MIGU-734206 format. One record per atom (N, C-alpha, C, O): x, y, z; residue in one letter. Coordinates in steps of 0.02 Angstrom, whole numbers, padded with zeros to 5 digits, always signed. Layout:
! MIGU-734206
XYZA/...
This chain:
! MIGU-734206
-01296+01849-03040X/-01279+01797-03081X/-01202+01805-03098X/-01176+01858-03115X/-01169+01746-03090X/-01097+01752-03101X/-01086+01732-03183X/-01125+01696-03215X/-01028+01763-03206X/-01017+01761-03276X/-01019+01689-03302X/-00995+01644-03268X/-01046+01677-03359X/-01044+01616-03395X/-00981+01601-03428X/-00977+01618-03487X/-00932+01574-03401X/-00869+01565-03428X/-00873+01512-03485X/-00834+01516-03532X/-00914+01467-03482X/-00923+01418-03536X/-00941+01448-03597X/-00921+01420-03648X/-00974+01501-03603X/-00992+01529-03675X/-00939+01585-03692X/-00947+01619-03742X/-00887+01594-03650X/-00839+01645-03666X/-00791+01615-03721X/-00786+01554-03726X/-00760+01654-03759X/-00714+01629-03808X/-00657+01598-03774X/-00636+01620-03721X/-00629+01545-03805X/-00576+01504-03765X/-00524+01549-03739X/-00506+01541-03681X/-00500+01591-03775X/-00438+01638-03761X/-00458+01682-03696X/-00414+01709-03662X/-00527+01689-03682X/-00548+01734-03628X/-00563+01691-03564X/-00579+01720-03512X/-00560+01625-03565X/-00575+01588-03509X/-00525+01587-03459X/-00471+01562-03474X/-00534+01612-03399X/-00483+01613-03347X/-00468+01550-03315X/-00514+01510-03306X/-00410+01537-03296X/-00392+01478-03265X/-00416+01479-03190X/-00418+01426-03159X/-00433+01537-03162X/-00447+01539-03095X/-00521+01552-03079X/-00537+01575-03024X/-00564+01538-03123X/-00632+01546-03115X/-00666+01508-03063X/-00713+01533-03032X/-00642+01441-03051X/-00672+01397-03004X/-00661+01425-02932X/-00693+01405-02883X/-00612+01471-02929X/-00596+01499-02860X/-00628+01569-02853X/-00595+01614-02828X/-00689+01580-02874X/-00722+01644-02869X/-00729+01662-02796X/-00720+01721-02784X/-00743+01625-02748X/-00746+01642-02679X/-00684+01663-02653X/-00681+01710-02613X/-00626+01628-02677X/-00561+01650-02651X/-00540+01711-02680X/-00509+01750-02644X/-00554+01727-02746X/-00548+01791-02782X/-00580+01848-02747X/-00552+01903-02739X/-00646+01834-02724X/-00679+01885-02683X/-00647+01903-02616X/-00642+01960-02596X/-00624+01849-02584X/-00591+01857-02523X/-00525+01902-02531X/-00510+01943-02488X/-00487+01892-02590X/-00430+01922-02608X/-00448+01993-02618X/-00412+02036-02591X/-00502+02013-02658X/-00519+02076-02670X/-00536+02117-02608X/-00520+02176-02603X/-00569+02084-02559X/-00583+02116-02497X/-00517+02133-02460X/-00509+02187-02433X/-00470+02084-02460X/-00408+02099-02426X/-00374+02155-02456X/-00347+02196-02419X/-00371+02162-02519X/-00331+02218-02551X/-00372+02279-02546X/-00345+02333-02560X/-00430+02277-02529X/-00468+02346-02511X/-00462+02369-02446X/-00495+02418-02427X/-00425+02339-02409X/-00410+02365-02339X/-00453+02332-02287X/-00448+02346-02227X/-00496+02286-02310X/-00541+02245-02262X/-00514+02185-02248X/-00481+02159-02293X/-00522+02153-02190X/-00508+02086-02177X/-00554+02038-02209X/-00615+02047-02205X/-00530+01988-02239X/-00576+01939-02268X/-00619+01907-02215X/-00594+01873-02171X/-00684+01917-02218X/-00726+01891-02163X/-00736+01811-02165X/-00745+01780-02218X/-00732+01785-02105X/-00739+01715-02100X/-00807+01693-02131X/-00812+01640-02161X/-00857+01736-02122X/-00916+01722-02150X/-00924+01709-02222X/-00969+01674-02246X/-00876+01741-02257X/-00873+01732-02327X/-00853+01659-02350X/-00873+01633-02402X/-00814+01632-02306X/-00786+01568-02322X/-00830+01509-02298X/-00821+01452-02319X/-00878+01527-02251X/-00914+01475-02218X/-00992+01477-02219X/-01024+01429-02197X/-01020+01527-02242X/-01092+01534-02243X/-01120+01521-02313X/-01082+01521-02362X/-01188+01510-02320X/-01222+01502-02380X/-01233+01565-02411X/-01233+01617-02378X/-01244+01565-02476X/-01257+01626-02516X/-01312+01673-02485X/-01306+01734-02487X/-01365+01642-02457X/-01422+01685-02428X/-01399+01716-02367X/-01416+01774-02354X/-01359+01681-02326X/-01331+01715-02270X/-01277+01766-02284X/-01273+01818-02252X/-01236+01749-02332X/-01188+01799-02349X/-01217+01861-02370X/-01192+01915-02352X/-01270+01858-02409X/-01302+01923-02434X/-01327+01970-02379X/-01326+02031-02384X/-01349+01938-02327X/-01378+01970-02270X/-01322+02001-02227X/-01329+02056-02200X/-01265+01963-02222X/-01206+01987-02179X/-01151+02028-02208X/-01117+02066-02174X/-01142+02019-02272X/-01090+02050-02307X/-01084+02131-02301X/-01030+02157-02288X/-01140+02164-02311X/-01133+02235-02308X/-01105+02258-02244X/-01066+02306-02242X/-01123+02226-02189X/-01102+02249-02123X/-01028+02233-02115X/-00991+02271-02083X/-01007+02179-02142X/-00938+02152-02130X/-00895+02189-02173X/-00845+02217-02150X/-00909+02193-02234X/-00860+02224-02284X/-00866+02298-02298X/-00820+02329-02325X/-00918+02324-02279X/-00930+02394-02297X/-00955+02407-02368X/-00969+02464-02386X/-00961+02354-02409X/-00984+02363-02478X/-01037+02303-02485X/-01037+02255-02446X/-01079+02311-02536X/-01136+02265-02547X/-01102+02205-02587X/-01051+02213-02620X/-01133+02150-02580X/-01111+02092-02618X/-01115+02105-02694X/-01078+02073-02732X/-01158+02149-02717X/-01161+02163-02785X/-01103+02199-02805X/-01072+02183-02856X/-01084+02254-02763X/-01027+02296-02776X/-00960+02247-02780X/-00916+02257-02822X/-00958+02199-02735X/-00899+02152-02738X/-00900+02115-02801X/-00845+02108-02830X/-00953+02091-02827X/-00958+02061-02889X/-00940+02106-02943X/-00904+02083-02987X/-00959+02167-02948X/-00939+02209-02999X/-00866+02221-02999X/-00835+02227-03051X/-00839+02224-02939X/-00764+02233-02938X/-00728+02177-02963X/-00681+02187-03001X/-00745+02119-02945X/-00722+02056-02969X/-00725+02051-03048X/-00674+02035-03079X/-00782+02065-03078X/-00793+02064-03150X/-00750+02121-03186X/-00724+02108-03240X/-00743+02178-03158X/-00707+02222-03190X/-00629+02210-03183X/-00592+02225-03229X/-00608+02187-03133X/-00535+02163-03128X/-00517+02105-03174X/-00460+02097-03197X/-00569+02062-03187X/-00562+02004-03234X/-00559+02034-03298X/-00515+02016-03337X/-00602+02078-03315X/-00606+02110-03380X/-00540+02148-03397X/-00514+02141-03452X/-00514+02186-03350X/-00451+02221-03355X/-00392+02168-03371X/-00349+02181-03412X/-00393+02113-03339X/-00347+02062-03355X/-00349+02038-03423X/-00298+02033-03458X/-00410+02023-03445X/-00425+02000-03517X/-00401+02055-03568X/-00369+02038-03618X/-00415+02120-03554X/-00390+02169-03594X/-00314+02169-03601X/-00286+02184-03654X/-00282+02153-03546X/-00207+02162-03551X/-00179+02101-03586X/-00130+02105-03622X/-00214+02041-03573X/-00179+01977-03591X/-00213+01943-03657X/-00187+01893-03680X/-00264+01967-03684X/-00295+01933-03740X/-00306+01981-03798X/-00292+02041-03792X/-00329+01955-03851X/-00341+01999-03910X/-00414+02002-03923X/-00435+02023-03978X/-00455+01982-03877X/-00529+01980-03885X/-00554+02052-03884X/-00527+02095-03850X/-00608+02062-03924X/-00634+02132-03931X/-00665+02153-03863X/-00681+02111-03821X/-00672+02217-03856X/-00706+02245-03799X/-00777+02211-03788X/-00795+02192-03733X/-00811+02206-03840X/-00876+02178-03840X/-00873+02108-03812X/-00913+02092-03768X/-00827+02064-03835X/-00820+01996-03816X/-00806+01992-03741X/-00834+01950-03705X/-00759+02039-03716X/-00737+02040-03649X/-00794+02065-03608X/-00803+02041-03552X/-00836+02116-03633X/-00894+02142-03591X/-00939+02081-03574X/-00955+02067-03516X/-00958+02045-03629X/-01002+01993-03622X/-00976+01930-03578X/-01012+01900-03538X/-00918+01917-03590X/-00885+01863-03554X/-00876+01886-03484X/-00870+01840-03443X/-00872+01943-03462X/-00869+01967-03393X/-00931+01969-03361X/-00933+01984-03301X/-00990+01954-03398X/-01054+01960-03368X/-01097+02020-03373X/-01149+02024-03342X/-01075+02069-03413X/-01116+02122-03431X/-01162+02110-03486X/-01146+02072-03531X/-01218+02139-03485X/-01273+02129-03529X/-01268+02175-03590X/-01295+02159-03643X/-01234+02232-03583X/-01227+02284-03637X/-01158+02314-03635X/-01130+02328-03581X/-01132+02321-03692X/-01061+02355-03694X/-01062+02428-03665X/-01013+02445-03632X/-01110+02468-03675X/-01114+02534-03642X/-01115+02535-03569X/-01086+02579-03537X/-01150+02482-03540X/-01147+02474-03464X/-01078+02455-03441X/-01052+02483-03392X/-01046+02406-03477X/-00983+02386-03464X/-00936+02440-03467X/-00894+02445-03422X/-00937+02483-03519X/-00890+02541-03527X/-00900+02591-03474X/-00851+02617-03449X/-00962+02608-03454X/-00973+02655-03398X/-00950+02630-03334X/-00921+02670-03297X/-00959+02564-03313X/-00935+02543-03249X/-00858+02535-03257X/-00824+02548-03208X/-00828+02516-03313X/-00755+02516-03315X/-00726+02581-03305X/-00678+02589-03267X/-00754+02627-03337X/-00728+02700-03329X/-00733+02725-03259X/-00686+02755-03233X/-00790+02714-03226X/-00798+02734-03157X/-00750+02700-03112X/-00731+02729-03061X/-00728+02638-03128X/-00687+02599-03083X/-00609+02622-03097X/-00572+02642-03052X/-00592+02616-03159X/-00519+02631-03179X/-00505+02696-03205X/-00445+02710-03215X/-00552+02743-03217X/-00544+02806-03233X/-00524+02818-03310X/-00501+02872-03330X/-00535+02768-03346X/-00526+02768-03421X/-00568+02714-03454X/-00590+02667-03422X/-00578+02722-03517X/-00618+02676-03550X/-00582+02612-03565X/-00520+02614-03567X/-00615+02551-03577X/-00583+02492-03594X/-00532+02491-03648X/-00479+02461-03642X/-00551+02527-03704X/-00507+02533-03767X/-00440+02572-03747X/-00385+02552-03766X/-00448+02627-03709X/-00389+02669-03686X/-00348+02631-03640X/-00287+02633-03646X/-00381+02592-03588X/-00347+02547-03544X/-00302+02501-03587X/-00241+02498-03575X/-00329+02466-03634X/-00291+02417-03669X/-00231+02448-03702X/-00175+02423-03699X/-00246+02504-03735X/-00192+02544-03772X/-00139+02564-03726X/-00081+02559-03745X/-00152+02588-03663X/-00103+02613-03619X/-00064+02556-03584X/-00004+02561-03570X/-00101+02501-03569X/-00068+02445-03536X/-00030+02399-03581X/+00007+02357-03555X/-00037+02403-03645X/-00004+02357-03689X/+00074+02371-03695X/+00109+02336-03731X/
């Protein structure tokens, strides 16, 4: 499930959300993988079966990366609380968001905001 941008606070709504597929392609390019042609041309059901072989990561992991990068952007650029950003990024609980964020960035969301400000 992609994040529900419509329910996010106005200050947290990204201008680039309609380009989720392009953002996923950009993420794969920066991770050292070539953006697969399949990502741009296949349906969701076909992508899910082909992506792990093409990208070396699961579609779910690709989505987590996108959500975490989006959350990091919001932490740097908005005054939204960590809870608001967690829910706007598509996480169901703040502890799960904090755990995934720390695994990805090596620091908690609050510390990231403090250090990046």
